[in-house]
mmCIF file as gemmi writes it, N, C-alpha and C atoms, coordinates in Angstrom:
data_model
loop_
_atom_site.group_PDB
_atom_site.id
_atom_site.type_symbol
_atom_site.label_atom_id
_atom_site.label_alt_id
_atom_site.label_comp_id
_atom_site.label_asym_id
_atom_site.label_entity_id
_atom_site.label_seq_id
_atom_site.pdbx_PDB_ins_code
_atom_site.Cartn_x
_atom_site.Cartn_y
_atom_site.Cartn_z
_atom_site.occupancy
_atom_site.B_iso_or_equiv
_atom_site.pdbx_formal_charge
_atom_site.auth_seq_id
_atom_site.auth_asym_id
_atom_site.pdbx_PDB_model_num
ATOM 1 N N . MET Axp A 1 ? 4.668 -9.57 9.128 1 0 ? 1 A 1
ATOM 2 C CA . MET Axp A 1 ? 4.657 -8.309 8.407 1 0 ? 1 A 1
ATOM 3 C C . MET Axp A 1 ? 3.252 -8.067 7.844 1 0 ? 1 A 1
ATOM 4 N N . HIS Axp A 2 ? 2.935 -6.842 7.581 1 0 ? 2 A 1
ATOM 5 C CA . HIS Axp A 2 ? 1.635 -6.439 7.041 1 0 ? 2 A 1
ATOM 6 C C . HIS Axp A 2 ? 1.522 -6.852 5.572 1 0 ? 2 A 1
ATOM 7 N N . PRO Axp A 3 ? 0.354 -7.37 5.124 1 0 ? 3 A 1
ATOM 8 C CA . PRO Axp A 3 ? 0.222 -7.84 3.74 1 0 ? 3 A 1
ATOM 9 C C . PRO Axp A 3 ? 0.492 -6.773 2.68 1 0 ? 3 A 1
ATOM 10 N N . VAL Axp A 4 ? 0.118 -5.521 2.921 1 0 ? 4 A 1
ATOM 11 C CA . VAL Axp A 4 ? 0.409 -4.462 1.943 1 0 ? 4 A 1
ATOM 12 C C . VAL Axp A 4 ? 1.916 -4.216 1.907 1 0 ? 4 A 1
ATOM 13 N N . ARG Axp A 5 ? 2.541 -4.181 3.064 1 0 ? 5 A 1
ATOM 14 C CA . ARG Axp A 5 ? 3.993 -3.971 3.128 1 0 ? 5 A 1
ATOM 15 C C . ARG Axp A 5 ? 4.731 -5.092 2.402 1 0 ? 5 A 1
ATOM 16 N N . ASP Axp A 6 ? 4.248 -6.334 2.54 1 0 ? 6 A 1
ATOM 17 C CA . ASP Axp A 6 ? 4.86 -7.461 1.843 1 0 ? 6 A 1
ATOM 18 C C . ASP Axp A 6 ? 4.834 -7.232 0.337 1 0 ? 6 A 1
ATOM 19 N N . ARG Axp A 7 ? 3.715 -6.734 -0.18 1 0 ? 7 A 1
ATOM 20 C CA . ARG Axp A 7 ? 3.586 -6.495 -1.623 1 0 ? 7 A 1
ATOM 21 C C . ARG Axp A 7 ? 4.445 -5.317 -2.075 1 0 ? 7 A 1
ATOM 22 N N . ILE Axp A 8 ? 4.645 -4.337 -1.195 1 0 ? 8 A 1
ATOM 23 C CA . ILE Axp A 8 ? 5.537 -3.212 -1.512 1 0 ? 8 A 1
ATOM 24 C C . ILE Axp A 8 ? 6.973 -3.724 -1.619 1 0 ? 8 A 1
ATOM 25 N N . LEU Axp A 9 ? 7.391 -4.528 -0.649 1 0 ? 9 A 1
ATOM 26 C CA . LEU Axp A 9 ? 8.758 -5.048 -0.646 1 0 ? 9 A 1
ATOM 27 C C . LEU Axp A 9 ? 9.024 -5.947 -1.845 1 0 ? 9 A 1
ATOM 28 N N . ALA Axp A 10 ? 7.983 -6.595 -2.367 1 0 ? 10 A 1
ATOM 29 C CA . ALA Axp A 10 ? 8.123 -7.464 -3.54 1 0 ? 10 A 1
ATOM 30 C C . ALA Axp A 10 ? 8.11 -6.67 -4.847 1 0 ? 10 A 1
ATOM 31 N N . GLY Axp A 11 ? 7.894 -5.351 -4.77 1 0 ? 11 A 1
ATOM 32 C CA . GLY Axp A 11 ? 7.864 -4.522 -5.96 1 0 ? 11 A 1
ATOM 33 C C . GLY Axp A 11 ? 6.532 -4.525 -6.684 1 0 ? 11 A 1
ATOM 34 N N . LEU Axp A 12 ? 5.481 -5.053 -6.03 1 0 ? 12 A 1
ATOM 35 C CA . LEU Axp A 12 ? 4.157 -5.133 -6.647 1 0 ? 12 A 1
ATOM 36 C C . LEU Axp A 12 ? 3.319 -3.89 -6.397 1 0 ? 12 A 1
ATOM 37 N N . LEU Axp A 13 ? 3.661 -3.122 -5.369 1 0 ? 13 A 1
ATOM 38 C CA . LEU Axp A 13 ? 2.961 -1.877 -5.039 1 0 ? 13 A 1
ATOM 39 C C . LEU Axp A 13 ? 3.993 -0.772 -4.862 1 0 ? 13 A 1
ATOM 40 N N . CYS Axp A 14 ? 3.559 0.468 -5.049 1 0 ? 14 A 1
ATOM 41 C CA . CYS Axp A 14 ? 4.448 1.616 -4.923 1 0 ? 14 A 1
ATOM 42 C C . CYS Axp A 14 ? 4.979 1.748 -3.492 1 0 ? 14 A 1
ATOM 43 N N . ARG Axp A 15 ? 6.232 2.137 -3.397 1 0 ? 15 A 1
ATOM 44 C CA . ARG Axp A 15 ? 6.859 2.278 -2.073 1 0 ? 15 A 1
ATOM 45 C C . ARG Axp A 15 ? 6.283 3.431 -1.27 1 0 ? 15 A 1
ATOM 46 N N . HIS Axp A 16 ? 5.517 4.317 -1.903 1 0 ? 16 A 1
ATOM 47 C CA . HIS Axp A 16 ? 4.939 5.467 -1.209 1 0 ? 16 A 1
ATOM 48 C C . HIS Axp A 16 ? 3.544 5.193 -0.647 1 0 ? 16 A 1
ATOM 49 N N . LEU Axp A 17 ? 2.958 4.037 -0.936 1 0 ? 17 A 1
ATOM 50 C CA . LEU Axp A 17 ? 1.619 3.702 -0.448 1 0 ? 17 A 1
ATOM 51 C C . LEU Axp A 17 ? 1.67 3.376 1.039 1 0 ? 17 A 1
ATOM 52 N N . CYS Axp A 18 ? 0.775 3.978 1.827 1 0 ? 18 A 1
ATOM 53 C CA . CYS Axp A 18 ? 0.756 3.766 3.278 1 0 ? 18 A 1
ATOM 54 C C . CYS Axp A 18 ? -0.655 3.544 3.794 1 0 ? 18 A 1
ATOM 55 N N . THR Axp A 19 ? -0.738 2.852 4.911 1 0 ? 19 A 1
ATOM 56 C CA . THR Axp A 19 ? -1.967 2.683 5.667 1 0 ? 19 A 1
ATOM 57 C C . THR Axp A 19 ? -1.587 2.569 7.142 1 0 ? 19 A 1
ATOM 58 N N . LYS Axp A 20 ? -2.493 2.92 8.033 1 0 ? 20 A 1
ATOM 59 C CA . LYS Axp A 20 ? -2.173 2.94 9.468 1 0 ? 20 A 1
ATOM 60 C C . LYS Axp A 20 ? -1.66 1.6 9.97 1 0 ? 20 A 1
ATOM 61 N N . GLY Axp A 21 ? -2.236 0.506 9.487 1 0 ? 21 A 1
ATOM 62 C CA . GLY Axp A 21 ? -1.835 -0.818 9.957 1 0 ? 21 A 1
ATOM 63 C C . GLY Axp A 21 ? -0.361 -1.1 9.756 1 0 ? 21 A 1
ATOM 64 N N . MET Axp A 22 ? 0.242 -0.451 8.758 1 0 ? 22 A 1
ATOM 65 C CA . MET Axp A 22 ? 1.662 -0.66 8.498 1 0 ? 22 A 1
ATOM 66 C C . MET Axp A 22 ? 2.523 0.01 9.558 1 0 ? 22 A 1
ATOM 67 N N . LEU Axp A 23 ? 1.96 0.931 10.308 1 0 ? 23 A 1
ATOM 68 C CA . LEU Axp A 23 ? 2.721 1.684 11.302 1 0 ? 23 A 1
ATOM 69 C C . LEU Axp A 23 ? 2.61 1.111 12.709 1 0 ? 23 A 1
ATOM 70 N N . LEU Axp A 24 ? 1.752 0.108 12.888 1 0 ? 24 A 1
ATOM 71 C CA . LEU Axp A 24 ? 1.542 -0.48 14.206 1 0 ? 24 A 1
ATOM 72 C C . LEU Axp A 24 ? 2.449 -1.686 14.396 1 0 ? 24 A 1
ATOM 73 N N . ALA Axp A 25 ? 3.292 -1.636 15.379 1 0 ? 25 A 1
ATOM 74 C CA . ALA Axp A 25 ? 4.192 -2.75 15.658 1 0 ? 25 A 1
ATOM 75 C C . ALA Axp A 25 ? 3.386 -3.996 16.015 1 0 ? 25 A 1
ATOM 76 N N . GLY Axp A 26 ? 3.698 -5.092 15.373 1 0 ? 26 A 1
ATOM 77 C CA . GLY Axp A 26 ? 3.052 -6.357 15.683 1 0 ? 26 A 1
ATOM 78 C C . GLY Axp A 26 ? 1.781 -6.637 14.907 1 0 ? 26 A 1
ATOM 79 N N . TYR Axp A 27 ? 1.205 -5.637 14.225 1 0 ? 27 A 1
ATOM 80 C CA . TYR Axp A 27 ? -0.022 -5.884 13.462 1 0 ? 27 A 1
ATOM 81 C C . TYR Axp A 27 ? 0.328 -6.475 12.11 1 0 ? 27 A 1
ATOM 82 N N . GLU Axp A 28 ? -0.212 -7.635 11.817 1 0 ? 28 A 1
ATOM 83 C CA . GLU Axp A 28 ? 0.094 -8.31 10.567 1 0 ? 28 A 1
ATOM 84 C C . GLU Axp A 28 ? -1.106 -8.398 9.635 1 0 ? 28 A 1
ATOM 85 N N . GLY Axp A 29 ? -2.15 -7.657 9.925 1 0 ? 29 A 1
ATOM 86 C CA . GLY Axp A 29 ? -3.33 -7.698 9.077 1 0 ? 29 A 1
ATOM 87 C C . GLY Axp A 29 ? -4.228 -8.866 9.434 1 0 ? 29 A 1
ATOM 88 N N . PRO Axp A 30 ? -5.296 -9.059 8.644 1 0 ? 30 A 1
ATOM 89 C CA . PRO Axp A 30 ? -6.224 -10.146 8.93 1 0 ? 30 A 1
ATOM 90 C C . PRO Axp A 30 ? -5.56 -11.497 8.696 1 0 ? 30 A 1
ATOM 91 N N . PRO Axp A 31 ? -6.051 -12.548 9.36 1 0 ? 31 A 1
ATOM 92 C CA . PRO Axp A 31 ? -5.467 -13.864 9.14 1 0 ? 31 A 1
ATOM 93 C C . PRO Axp A 31 ? -5.629 -14.278 7.675 1 0 ? 31 A 1
ATOM 94 N N . PRO Axp A 32 ? -4.658 -15.02 7.137 1 0 ? 32 A 1
ATOM 95 C CA . PRO Axp A 32 ? -4.72 -15.38 5.721 1 0 ? 32 A 1
ATOM 96 C C . PRO Axp A 32 ? -5.934 -16.228 5.354 1 0 ? 32 A 1
ATOM 97 N N . ASP Axp A 33 ? -6.516 -16.919 6.331 1 0 ? 33 A 1
ATOM 98 C CA . ASP Axp A 33 ? -7.68 -17.77 6.034 1 0 ? 33 A 1
ATOM 99 C C . ASP Axp A 33 ? -9.013 -17.051 6.272 1 0 ? 33 A 1
ATOM 100 N N . ALA Axp A 34 ? -8.98 -15.734 6.488 1 0 ? 34 A 1
ATOM 101 C CA . ALA Axp A 34 ? -10.215 -14.97 6.685 1 0 ? 34 A 1
ATOM 102 C C . ALA Axp A 34 ? -11.042 -15.043 5.402 1 0 ? 34 A 1
ATOM 103 N N . PRO Axp A 35 ? -12.323 -15.449 5.493 1 0 ? 35 A 1
ATOM 104 C CA . PRO Axp A 35 ? -13.133 -15.601 4.281 1 0 ? 35 A 1
ATOM 105 C C . PRO Axp A 35 ? -13.351 -14.286 3.535 1 0 ? 35 A 1
ATOM 106 N N . HIS Axp A 36 ? -13.515 -13.206 4.257 1 0 ? 36 A 1
ATOM 107 C CA . HIS Axp A 36 ? -13.717 -11.885 3.655 1 0 ? 36 A 1
ATOM 108 C C . HIS Axp A 36 ? -12.891 -10.877 4.434 1 0 ? 36 A 1
ATOM 109 N N . PRO Axp A 37 ? -11.62 -10.724 4.064 1 0 ? 37 A 1
ATOM 110 C CA . PRO Axp A 37 ? -10.797 -9.762 4.804 1 0 ? 37 A 1
ATOM 111 C C . PRO Axp A 37 ? -11.436 -8.38 4.799 1 0 ? 37 A 1
ATOM 112 N N . PRO Axp A 38 ? -11.346 -7.651 5.899 1 0 ? 38 A 1
ATOM 113 C CA . PRO Axp A 38 ? -11.952 -6.319 5.952 1 0 ? 38 A 1
ATOM 114 C C . PRO Axp A 38 ? -11.311 -5.379 4.934 1 0 ? 38 A 1
ATOM 115 N N . ASP Axp A 39 ? -12.122 -4.545 4.328 1 0 ? 39 A 1
ATOM 116 C CA . ASP Axp A 39 ? -11.63 -3.597 3.327 1 0 ? 39 A 1
ATOM 117 C C . ASP Axp A 39 ? -11.967 -2.18 3.781 1 0 ? 39 A 1
ATOM 118 N N . THR Axp A 40 ? -11.574 -1.879 5.005 1 0 ? 40 A 1
ATOM 119 C CA . THR Axp A 40 ? -11.884 -0.563 5.558 1 0 ? 40 A 1
ATOM 120 C C . THR Axp A 40 ? -10.642 0.284 5.757 1 0 ? 40 A 1
ATOM 121 N N . ALA Axp A 41 ? -9.499 -0.188 5.279 1 0 ? 41 A 1
ATOM 122 C CA . ALA Axp A 41 ? -8.255 0.556 5.459 1 0 ? 41 A 1
ATOM 123 C C . ALA Axp A 41 ? -8.301 1.876 4.694 1 0 ? 41 A 1
ATOM 124 N N . VAL Axp A 42 ? -7.696 2.888 5.276 1 0 ? 42 A 1
ATOM 125 C CA . VAL Axp A 42 ? -7.557 4.181 4.622 1 0 ? 42 A 1
ATOM 126 C C . VAL Axp A 42 ? -6.115 4.276 4.144 1 0 ? 42 A 1
ATOM 127 N N . PHE Axp A 43 ? -5.943 4.537 2.865 1 0 ? 43 A 1
ATOM 128 C CA . PHE Axp A 43 ? -4.611 4.617 2.276 1 0 ? 43 A 1
ATOM 129 C C . PHE Axp A 43 ? -4.267 6.048 1.918 1 0 ? 43 A 1
ATOM 130 N N . TRP Axp A 44 ? -2.982 6.348 1.892 1 0 ? 44 A 1
ATOM 131 C CA . TRP Axp A 44 ? -2.502 7.642 1.434 1 0 ? 44 A 1
ATOM 132 C C . TRP Axp A 44 ? -1.153 7.444 0.76 1 0 ? 44 A 1
ATOM 133 N N . CYS Axp A 45 ? -0.74 8.46 0.053 1 0 ? 45 A 1
ATOM 134 C CA . CYS Axp A 45 ? 0.541 8.457 -0.643 1 0 ? 45 A 1
ATOM 135 C C . CYS Axp A 45 ? 1.526 9.295 0.161 1 0 ? 45 A 1
ATOM 136 N N . ASN Axp A 46 ? 2.632 8.697 0.55 1 0 ? 46 A 1
ATOM 137 C CA . ASN Axp A 46 ? 3.644 9.44 1.312 1 0 ? 46 A 1
ATOM 138 C C . ASN Axp A 46 ? 4.354 10.47 0.446 1 0 ? 46 A 1
ATOM 139 N N . ARG Axp A 47 ? 4.297 10.318 -0.85 1 0 ? 47 A 1
ATOM 140 C CA . ARG Axp A 47 ? 4.931 11.287 -1.747 1 0 ? 47 A 1
ATOM 141 C C . ARG Axp A 47 ? 4.106 12.567 -1.831 1 0 ? 47 A 1
ATOM 142 N N . SER Axp A 48 ? 2.772 12.424 -1.956 1 0 ? 48 A 1
ATOM 143 C CA . SER Axp A 48 ? 1.906 13.605 -2.054 1 0 ? 48 A 1
ATOM 144 C C . SER Axp A 48 ? 1.405 14.063 -0.69 1 0 ? 48 A 1
ATOM 145 N N . GLY Axp A 49 ? 1.337 13.123 0.271 1 0 ? 49 A 1
ATOM 146 C CA . GLY Axp A 49 ? 0.809 13.451 1.599 1 0 ? 49 A 1
ATOM 147 C C . GLY Axp A 49 ? -0.708 13.453 1.648 1 0 ? 49 A 1
ATOM 148 N N . TRP Axp A 50 ? -1.36 12.921 0.612 1 0 ? 50 A 1
ATOM 149 C CA . TRP Axp A 50 ? -2.819 12.933 0.52 1 0 ? 50 A 1
ATOM 150 C C . TRP Axp A 50 ? -3.355 11.554 0.15 1 0 ? 50 A 1
ATOM 151 N N . ALA Axp A 51 ? -4.671 11.427 0.119 1 0 ? 51 A 1
ATOM 152 C CA . ALA Axp A 51 ? -5.325 10.18 -0.285 1 0 ? 51 A 1
ATOM 153 C C . ALA Axp A 51 ? -5.214 9.957 -1.787 1 0 ? 51 A 1
ATOM 154 N N . ALA Axp A 52 ? -4.722 10.945 -2.491 1 0 ? 52 A 1
ATOM 155 C CA . ALA Axp A 52 ? -4.471 10.827 -3.925 1 0 ? 52 A 1
ATOM 156 C C . ALA Axp A 52 ? -2.969 10.934 -4.158 1 0 ? 52 A 1
ATOM 157 N N . GLY Axp A 53 ? -2.503 10.274 -5.193 1 0 ? 53 A 1
ATOM 158 C CA . GLY Axp A 53 ? -1.092 10.356 -5.551 1 0 ? 53 A 1
ATOM 159 C C . GLY Axp A 53 ? -0.787 11.661 -6.257 1 0 ? 53 A 1
ATOM 160 N N . PRO Axp A 54 ? 0.466 11.863 -6.668 1 0 ? 54 A 1
ATOM 161 C CA . PRO Axp A 54 ? 0.855 13.088 -7.346 1 0 ? 54 A 1
ATOM 162 C C . PRO Axp A 54 ? 0.12 13.297 -8.673 1 0 ? 54 A 1
ATOM 163 N N . ASP Axp A 55 ? -0.439 12.223 -9.213 1 0 ? 55 A 1
ATOM 164 C CA . ASP Axp A 55 ? -1.18 12.326 -10.477 1 0 ? 55 A 1
ATOM 165 C C . ASP Axp A 55 ? -2.66 12.628 -10.262 1 0 ? 55 A 1
ATOM 166 N N . GLY Axp A 56 ? -3.079 12.777 -9.007 1 0 ? 56 A 1
ATOM 167 C CA . GLY Axp A 56 ? -4.468 13.109 -8.693 1 0 ? 56 A 1
ATOM 168 C C . GLY Axp A 56 ? -5.403 11.923 -8.582 1 0 ? 56 A 1
ATOM 169 N N . LEU Axp A 57 ? -4.92 10.714 -8.843 1 0 ? 57 A 1
ATOM 170 C CA . LEU Axp A 57 ? -5.749 9.51 -8.73 1 0 ? 57 A 1
ATOM 171 C C . LEU Axp A 57 ? -5.647 8.939 -7.317 1 0 ? 57 A 1
ATOM 172 N N . PRO Axp A 58 ? -6.672 8.191 -6.871 1 0 ? 58 A 1
ATOM 173 C CA . PRO Axp A 58 ? -6.661 7.644 -5.514 1 0 ? 58 A 1
ATOM 174 C C . PRO Axp A 58 ? -5.449 6.754 -5.238 1 0 ? 58 A 1
ATOM 175 N N . ALA Axp A 59 ? -4.973 6.824 -4.013 1 0 ? 59 A 1
ATOM 176 C CA . ALA Axp A 59 ? -3.886 5.963 -3.551 1 0 ? 59 A 1
ATOM 177 C C . ALA Axp A 59 ? -4.513 4.751 -2.874 1 0 ? 59 A 1
ATOM 178 N N . ASN Axp A 60 ? -4.336 3.584 -3.475 1 0 ? 60 A 1
ATOM 179 C CA . ASN Axp A 60 ? -4.83 2.33 -2.902 1 0 ? 60 A 1
ATOM 180 C C . ASN Axp A 60 ? -4.124 1.172 -3.59 1 0 ? 60 A 1
ATOM 181 N N . PRO Axp A 61 ? -4.205 -0.037 -3.018 1 0 ? 61 A 1
ATOM 182 C CA . PRO Axp A 61 ? -3.498 -1.174 -3.604 1 0 ? 61 A 1
ATOM 183 C C . PRO Axp A 61 ? -3.944 -1.516 -5.026 1 0 ? 61 A 1
ATOM 184 N N . GLY Axp A 62 ? -5.147 -1.151 -5.397 1 0 ? 62 A 1
ATOM 185 C CA . GLY Axp A 62 ? -5.616 -1.438 -6.743 1 0 ? 62 A 1
ATOM 186 C C . GLY Axp A 62 ? -5.039 -0.51 -7.803 1 0 ? 62 A 1
ATOM 187 N N . ARG Axp A 63 ? -4.535 0.635 -7.39 1 0 ? 63 A 1
ATOM 188 C CA . ARG Axp A 63 ? -4.033 1.633 -8.353 1 0 ? 63 A 1
ATOM 189 C C . ARG Axp A 63 ? -2.536 1.895 -8.251 1 0 ? 63 A 1
ATOM 190 N N . CYS Axp A 64 ? -1.943 1.709 -7.097 1 0 ? 64 A 1
ATOM 191 C CA . CYS Axp A 64 ? -0.527 2.063 -6.9 1 0 ? 64 A 1
ATOM 192 C C . CYS Axp A 64 ? 0.373 0.889 -7.284 1 0 ? 64 A 1
ATOM 193 N N . ALA Axp A 65 ? 0.39 0.6 -8.574 1 0 ? 65 A 1
ATOM 194 C CA . ALA Axp A 65 ? 1.085 -0.567 -9.092 1 0 ? 65 A 1
ATOM 195 C C . ALA Axp A 65 ? 1.909 -0.189 -10.322 1 0 ? 65 A 1
ATOM 196 N N . PRO Axp A 66 ? 2.781 -1.101 -10.762 1 0 ? 66 A 1
ATOM 197 C CA . PRO Axp A 66 ? 3.559 -0.824 -11.975 1 0 ? 66 A 1
ATOM 198 C C . PRO Axp A 66 ? 2.644 -0.412 -13.124 1 0 ? 66 A 1
ATOM 199 N N . GLY Axp A 67 ? 3.096 0.548 -13.893 1 0 ? 67 A 1
ATOM 200 C CA . GLY Axp A 67 ? 2.318 1.07 -15.001 1 0 ? 67 A 1
ATOM 201 C C . GLY Axp A 67 ? 1.752 2.45 -14.716 1 0 ? 67 A 1
ATOM 202 N N . ARG Axp A 68 ? 1.595 2.788 -13.441 1 0 ? 68 A 1
ATOM 203 C CA . ARG Axp A 68 ? 1.135 4.124 -13.075 1 0 ? 68 A 1
ATOM 204 C C . ARG Axp A 68 ? 2.326 5.073 -13.177 1 0 ? 68 A 1
ATOM 205 N N . GLY Axp A 69 ? 2.122 6.244 -13.719 1 0 ? 69 A 1
ATOM 206 C CA . GLY Axp A 69 ? 3.213 7.18 -13.976 1 0 ? 69 A 1
ATOM 207 C C . GLY Axp A 69 ? 4.048 7.542 -12.766 1 0 ? 69 A 1
ATOM 208 N N . CYS Axp A 70 ? 3.448 7.611 -11.584 1 0 ? 70 A 1
ATOM 209 C CA . CYS Axp A 70 ? 4.174 8.013 -10.378 1 0 ? 70 A 1
ATOM 210 C C . CYS Axp A 70 ? 4.688 6.816 -9.576 1 0 ? 70 A 1
ATOM 211 N N . PHE Axp A 71 ? 4.465 5.584 -10.062 1 0 ? 71 A 1
ATOM 212 C CA . PHE Axp A 71 ? 4.885 4.367 -9.362 1 0 ? 71 A 1
ATOM 213 C C . PHE Axp A 71 ? 6.396 4.34 -9.165 1 0 ? 71 A 1
ATOM 214 N N . GLU Axp A 72 ? 6.816 4.024 -7.935 1 0 ? 72 A 1
ATOM 215 C CA . GLU Axp A 72 ? 8.233 3.81 -7.628 1 0 ? 72 A 1
ATOM 216 C C . GLU Axp A 72 ? 8.354 2.521 -6.818 1 0 ? 72 A 1
ATOM 217 N N . PRO Axp A 73 ? 9.108 1.546 -7.311 1 0 ? 73 A 1
ATOM 218 C CA . PRO Axp A 73 ? 9.268 0.303 -6.545 1 0 ? 73 A 1
ATOM 219 C C . PRO Axp A 73 ? 10.187 0.517 -5.349 1 0 ? 73 A 1
ATOM 220 N N . GLU Axp A 74 ? 10.084 -0.351 -4.384 1 0 ? 74 A 1
ATOM 221 C CA . GLU Axp A 74 ? 10.99 -0.35 -3.234 1 0 ? 74 A 1
ATOM 222 C C . GLU Axp A 74 ? 12.395 -0.614 -3.753 1 0 ? 74 A 1
ATOM 223 N N . ALA Axp A 75 ? 13.382 0.061 -3.195 1 0 ? 75 A 1
ATOM 224 C CA . ALA Axp A 75 ? 14.774 -0.149 -3.611 1 0 ? 75 A 1
ATOM 225 C C . ALA Axp A 75 ? 15.139 -1.617 -3.424 1 0 ? 75 A 1
ATOM 226 N N . GLY Axp A 76 ? 15.702 -2.211 -4.449 1 0 ? 76 A 1
ATOM 227 C CA . GLY Axp A 76 ? 16.114 -3.609 -4.366 1 0 ? 76 A 1
ATOM 228 C C . GLY Axp A 76 ? 15.031 -4.602 -4.717 1 0 ? 76 A 1
ATOM 229 N N . ALA Axp A 77 ? 13.833 -4.108 -5.022 1 0 ? 77 A 1
ATOM 230 C CA . ALA Axp A 77 ? 12.744 -5.042 -5.355 1 0 ? 77 A 1
ATOM 231 C C . ALA Axp A 77 ? 12.871 -5.506 -6.786 1 0 ? 77 A 1
């Protein structure tokens, strides 16, 4: 599974956060032992449909977390 998706399922990131890698079958992201994982992913919010969430702030793993007003955990997380 994709590392961002894993964090969404654990309730650590908003369920609306998306990146292209999550949509590719079989792509699991960089290997866990990569010294400097690439940070070139483009994120968007599925709720707003834009690179910013409904609150106007950027959608990314650093911001789409508990405590943000628009944060919604995955059901069952």
